[in-house]
N, CA, C and O atoms as a GROMACS GRO file, in nm:
protein
  212
    1MET      N    1   7.960   9.275  10.425
    1MET     CA    2   8.024   9.145  10.413
    1MET      C    3   8.105   9.144  10.283
    1MET      O    4   8.057   9.186  10.177
    2SER      N    5   8.226   9.094  10.292
    2SER     CA    6   8.308   9.089  10.171
    2SER      C    7   8.325   8.944  10.128
    2SER      O    8   8.331   8.853  10.211
    3PHE      N    9   8.332   8.923  10.000
    3PHE     CA   10   8.348   8.790   9.943
    3PHE      C   11   8.484   8.784   9.875
    3PHE      O   12   8.513   8.864   9.787
    4GLN      N   13   8.567   8.688   9.916
    4GLN     CA   14   8.699   8.675   9.856
    4GLN      C   15   8.716   8.536   9.797
    4GLN      O   16   8.681   8.436   9.860
    5MET      N   17   8.769   8.532   9.677
    5MET     CA   18   8.798   8.404   9.613
    5MET      C   19   8.947   8.396   9.586
    5MET      O   20   9.007   8.495   9.543
    6PRO      N   21   9.008   8.281   9.610
    6PRO     CA   22   9.150   8.267   9.574
    6PRO      C   23   9.168   8.277   9.424
    6PRO      O   24   9.083   8.231   9.346
    7VAL      N   25   9.277   8.337   9.384
    7VAL     CA   26   9.309   8.348   9.242
    7VAL      C   27   9.449   8.296   9.219
    7VAL      O   28   9.531   8.290   9.311
    8THR      N   29   9.475   8.258   9.098
    8THR     CA   30   9.610   8.217   9.062
    8THR      C   31   9.682   8.337   9.001
    8THR      O   32   9.619   8.431   8.952
    9PHE      N   33   9.811   8.331   9.003
    9PHE     CA   34   9.889   8.438   8.943
    9PHE      C   35   9.856   8.451   8.795
    9PHE      O   36   9.851   8.562   8.742
   10GLU      N   37   9.832   8.339   8.729
   10GLU     CA   38   9.801   8.340   8.586
   10GLU      C   39   9.672   8.416   8.555
   10GLU      O   40   9.656   8.468   8.445
   11GLU      N   41   9.582   8.423   8.652
   11GLU     CA   42   9.457   8.494   8.630
   11GLU      C   43   9.474   8.645   8.630
   11GLU      O   44   9.389   8.717   8.577
   12VAL      N   45   9.581   8.694   8.687
   12VAL     CA   46   9.602   8.839   8.691
   12VAL      C   47   9.723   8.882   8.609
   12VAL      O   48   9.751   9.002   8.598
   13ALA      N   49   9.793   8.787   8.552
   13ALA     CA   50   9.912   8.819   8.473
   13ALA      C   51   9.875   8.846   8.328
   13ALA      O   52   9.773   8.799   8.277
   14VAL      N   53   9.959   8.923   8.262
   14VAL     CA   54   9.947   8.947   8.119
   14VAL      C   55  10.063   8.877   8.052
   14VAL      O   56  10.179   8.893   8.092
   15PHE      N   57  10.033   8.799   7.951
   15PHE     CA   58  10.137   8.722   7.883
   15PHE      C   59  10.152   8.770   7.740
   15PHE      O   60  10.054   8.802   7.672
   16PHE      N   61  10.276   8.775   7.694
   16PHE     CA   62  10.306   8.814   7.557
   16PHE      C   63  10.357   8.692   7.480
   16PHE      O   64  10.426   8.607   7.536
   17SER      N   65  10.323   8.685   7.354
   17SER     CA   66  10.382   8.582   7.269
   17SER      C   67  10.528   8.621   7.245
   17SER      O   68  10.567   8.735   7.273
   18GLU      N   69  10.606   8.530   7.195
   18GLU     CA   70  10.746   8.560   7.165
   18GLU      C   71  10.758   8.675   7.065
   18GLU      O   72  10.844   8.762   7.078
   19ASP      N   73  10.670   8.674   6.965
   19ASP     CA   74  10.670   8.782   6.865
   19ASP      C   75  10.635   8.917   6.928
   19ASP      O   76  10.698   9.018   6.899
   20GLU      N   77  10.534   8.917   7.014
   20GLU     CA   78  10.495   9.041   7.081
   20GLU      C   79  10.608   9.093   7.170
   20GLU      O   80  10.636   9.213   7.174
   21TRP      N   81  10.673   9.000   7.240
   21TRP     CA   82  10.780   9.038   7.332
   21TRP      C   83  10.894   9.107   7.256
   21TRP      O   84  10.952   9.204   7.306
   22THR      N   85  10.927   9.058   7.139
   22THR     CA   86  11.037   9.117   7.062
   22THR      C   87  11.004   9.259   7.015
   22THR      O   88  11.094   9.337   6.985
   23LEU      N   89  10.875   9.292   7.008
   23LEU     CA   90  10.836   9.427   6.966
   23LEU      C   91  10.848   9.530   7.078
   23LEU      O   92  10.845   9.651   7.051
   24LEU      N   93  10.860   9.485   7.201
   24LEU     CA   94  10.872   9.578   7.314
   24LEU      C   95  11.014   9.630   7.325
   24LEU      O   96  11.110   9.558   7.299
   25ASP      N   97  11.027   9.757   7.363
   25ASP     CA   98  11.161   9.808   7.388
   25ASP      C   99  11.201   9.772   7.532
   25ASP      O  100  11.119   9.720   7.607
   26GLU      N  101  11.325   9.800   7.568
   26GLU     CA  102  11.376   9.757   7.700
   26GLU      C  103  11.300   9.821   7.815
   26GLU      O  104  11.276   9.756   7.917
   27LYS      N  105  11.260   9.946   7.802
   27LYS     CA  106  11.183  10.014   7.908
   27LYS      C  107  11.047   9.948   7.927
   27LYS      O  108  11.000   9.934   8.040
   28GLN      N  109  10.983   9.907   7.819
   28GLN     CA  110  10.853   9.839   7.828
   28GLN      C  111  10.868   9.704   7.895
   28GLN      O  112  10.784   9.664   7.975
   29LYS      N  113  10.975   9.632   7.862
   29LYS     CA  114  11.000   9.501   7.924
   29LYS      C  115  11.027   9.517   8.074
   29LYS      O  116  10.980   9.438   8.156
   30GLU      N  117  11.102   9.619   8.108
   30GLU     CA  118  11.132   9.645   8.249
   30GLU      C  119  11.004   9.680   8.326
   30GLU      O  120  10.982   9.631   8.436
   31LEU      N  121  10.920   9.764   8.266
   31LEU     CA  122  10.792   9.798   8.329
   31LEU      C  123  10.706   9.674   8.347
   31LEU      O  124  10.648   9.654   8.454
   32TYR      N  125  10.699   9.591   8.246
   32TYR     CA  126  10.622   9.466   8.252
   32TYR      C  127  10.669   9.381   8.370
   32TYR      O  128  10.588   9.333   8.449
   33ARG      N  129  10.799   9.361   8.380
   33ARG     CA  130  10.856   9.279   8.490
   33ARG      C  131  10.822   9.340   8.626
   33ARG      O  132  10.784   9.268   8.718
   34ASP      N  133  10.837   9.471   8.637
   34ASP     CA  134  10.810   9.539   8.764
   34ASP      C  135  10.664   9.524   8.806
   34ASP      O  136  10.634   9.496   8.922
   35VAL      N  137  10.574   9.544   8.710
   35VAL     CA  138  10.431   9.534   8.741
   35VAL      C  139  10.392   9.391   8.778
   35VAL      O  140  10.317   9.370   8.873
   36LEU      N  141  10.443   9.293   8.706
   36LEU     CA  142  10.413   9.155   8.740
   36LEU      C  143  10.466   9.119   8.878
   36LEU      O  144  10.399   9.051   8.956
   37GLN      N  145  10.586   9.163   8.909
   37GLN     CA  146  10.644   9.137   9.041
   37GLN      C  147  10.560   9.201   9.151
   37GLN      O  148  10.534   9.139   9.254
   38GLU      N  149  10.519   9.324   9.128
   38GLU     CA  150  10.437   9.394   9.227
   38GLU      C  151  10.302   9.324   9.246
   38GLU      O  152  10.256   9.308   9.359
   39ASN      N  153  10.240   9.285   9.137
   39ASN     CA  154  10.112   9.213   9.147
   39ASN      C  155  10.128   9.082   9.224
   39ASN      O  156  10.045   9.048   9.309
   40TYR      N  157  10.234   9.010   9.194
   40TYR     CA  158  10.260   8.883   9.262
   40TYR      C  159  10.278   8.906   9.412
   40TYR      O  160  10.218   8.835   9.493
   41GLU      N  161  10.358   9.004   9.448
   41GLU     CA  162  10.383   9.032   9.589
   41GLU      C  163  10.256   9.078   9.660
   41GLU      O  164  10.233   9.042   9.776
   42THR      N  165  10.173   9.155   9.592
   42THR     CA  166  10.047   9.200   9.651
   42THR      C  167   9.955   9.081   9.676
   42THR      O  168   9.896   9.070   9.784
   43LEU      N  169   9.943   8.994   9.578
   43LEU     CA  170   9.858   8.875   9.597
   43LEU      C  171   9.910   8.788   9.711
   43LEU      O  172   9.831   8.735   9.789
   44LEU      N  173  10.040   8.772   9.719
   44LEU     CA  174  10.097   8.694   9.829
   44LEU      C  175  10.065   8.757   9.964
   44LEU      O  176  10.024   8.688  10.057
   45SER      N  177  10.082   8.886   9.973
   45SER     CA  178  10.060   8.954  10.101
   45SER      C  179   9.913   8.947  10.145
   45SER      O  180   9.884   8.950  10.264
   46LEU      N  181   9.824   8.938  10.050
   46LEU     CA  182   9.681   8.930  10.080
   46LEU      C  183   9.630   8.787  10.091
   46LEU      O  184   9.511   8.764  10.112
   47ASP      N  185   9.720   8.692  10.076
   47ASP     CA  186   9.681   8.550  10.079
   47ASP      C  187   9.580   8.516   9.970
   47ASP      O  188   9.493   8.432   9.992
   48PHE      N  189   9.589   8.580   9.855
   48PHE     CA  190   9.496   8.554   9.747
   48PHE      C  191   9.542   8.443   9.654
   48PHE      O  192   9.462   8.394   9.574
   49LEU      N  193   9.666   8.404   9.662
   49LEU     CA  194   9.715   8.299   9.572
   49LEU      C  195   9.671   8.164   9.626
   49LEU      O  196   9.686   8.134   9.744
   50CYS      N  197   9.616   8.084   9.537
   50CYS     CA  198   9.570   7.952   9.581
   50CYS      C  199   9.677   7.847   9.564
   50CYS      O  200   9.666   7.737   9.618
   51CYS      N  201   9.782   7.878   9.488
   51CYS     CA  202   9.889   7.781   9.470
   51CYS      C  203  10.018   7.854   9.437
   51CYS      O  204  10.016   7.965   9.383
   52SER      N  205  10.129   7.793   9.470
   52SER     CA  206  10.257   7.859   9.444
   52SER      C  207  10.305   7.831   9.305
   52SER      O  208  10.261   7.735   9.241
   53LEU      N  209  10.397   7.915   9.258
   53LEU     CA  210  10.454   7.897   9.123
   53LEU      C  211  10.561   7.794   9.125
   53LEU      O  212  10.621   7.764   9.022
   0.00000   0.00000   0.00000
């Protein structure tokens, strides 16, 4: 038996402060965006999001 709980995107996202964001180079920012987009799409496809953004 599997147990599934709805999650919000904020629960699986990683957030940077403005200062932290400025320390990232462009490749790191691009990777961050790609990973967040992929996580969001995966959660959507699995119906794990409990509310929309």
